[in-house]
C-alpha positions in Angstrom: 0.0 0.0 0.0 1.6 3.2 -1.1 1.3 6.6 0.4 -0.8 7.9 -2.5 -3.5 5.3 -1.9 -3.5 6.0 1.9 -3.9 9.7 1.2 -6.6 9.1 -1.3 -8.6 6.8 1.1 -8.2 9.3 4.0 -9.2 12.2 1.6 -12.4 10.3 0.6 -13.2 9.4 4.2 -12.9 13.0 5.4 -14.8 14.4 2.5 -17.6 12.0 3.0 -17.8 12.7 6.7 -17.8 16.4 6.0 -20.5 16.0 3.3 -22.7 13.9 5.7 -22.3 16.3 8.6 -22.6 19.6 6.8 -26.4 19.6 6.3 -27.1 18.7 9.9 -24.7 21.3 11.3 -26.0 23.9 8.9 -29.6 23.4 9.9 -28.6 23.6 13.6 -26.6 26.8 13.0 -29.5 28.4 11.2 -32.0 27.5 13.9 -29.6 28.8 16.5 -29.3 32.1 14.8 -33.1 32.5 14.5 -33.5 31.6 18.2 -30.8 34.1 19.2 -32.5 36.9 17.2 -35.8 36.0 18.8 -34.3 36.1 22.2 -32.7 39.4 21.6 -35.9 40.9 20.2 -38.1 39.7 23.1 -35.5 39.8 25.9 -36.4 36.2 26.9 -33.3 34.6 28.3 -34.7 31.1 29.0 -31.9 28.4 28.5 -34.2 25.7 27.4 -35.4 27.9 24.6 -32.1 27.5 22.9 -31.6 23.8 23.4 -35.0 22.2 22.8 -35.7 23.6 19.3 -32.2 22.9 18.1 -32.3 19.3 19.4 -35.7 18.7 17.8 -34.8 20.2 14.4 -31.5 18.4 14.4 -33.2 15.1 15.1 -35.8 15.7 12.4 -33.0 16.6 9.9 -31.1 13.4 10.8 -34.3 11.3 10.4 -35.1 13.0 7.1 -31.6 12.7 5.7 -30.8 9.2 7.1 -31.4 7.3 3.8 -29.0 9.6 2.0 -26.4 9.4 4.8 -26.6 5.6 4.8 -26.2 5.5 1.0 -23.1 7.7 1.2 -21.6 5.6 4.0 -22.3 2.3 2.1 -20.8 3.6 -1.1 -17.5 4.7 0.6 -17.3 1.4 2.5 -17.7 -0.5 -0.7 -15.0 1.6 -2.4 -12.6 1.1 0.6 -13.2 -2.7 0.6 -12.6 -2.7 -3.2 -9.3 -0.8 -2.8 -8.3 -3.1 0.1 -9.2 -6.2 -1.9 -7.1 -5.1 -4.9 -4.2 -4.3 -2.6 -4.2 -7.7 -1.0 -4.3 -9.6 -4.3 
């Protein structure tokens, strides 16, 4: 196994992890900004107001995107096993 192949595998793994996590983190960030604006406008400083909506929206986003996430993870796993199989032979 050469250095180029290891770098390619790690690059694909990190890119896939970034691609999978970006929508979930983006939705959580947007909801957090909206809640912060709402709290600043209404002067409500309740701590649960920040956590509960973000947790619910993040969970719904994960549930909604789960088939796509699983498809991405399966495809990179198959590619890695194919590369490992060709390296062994």
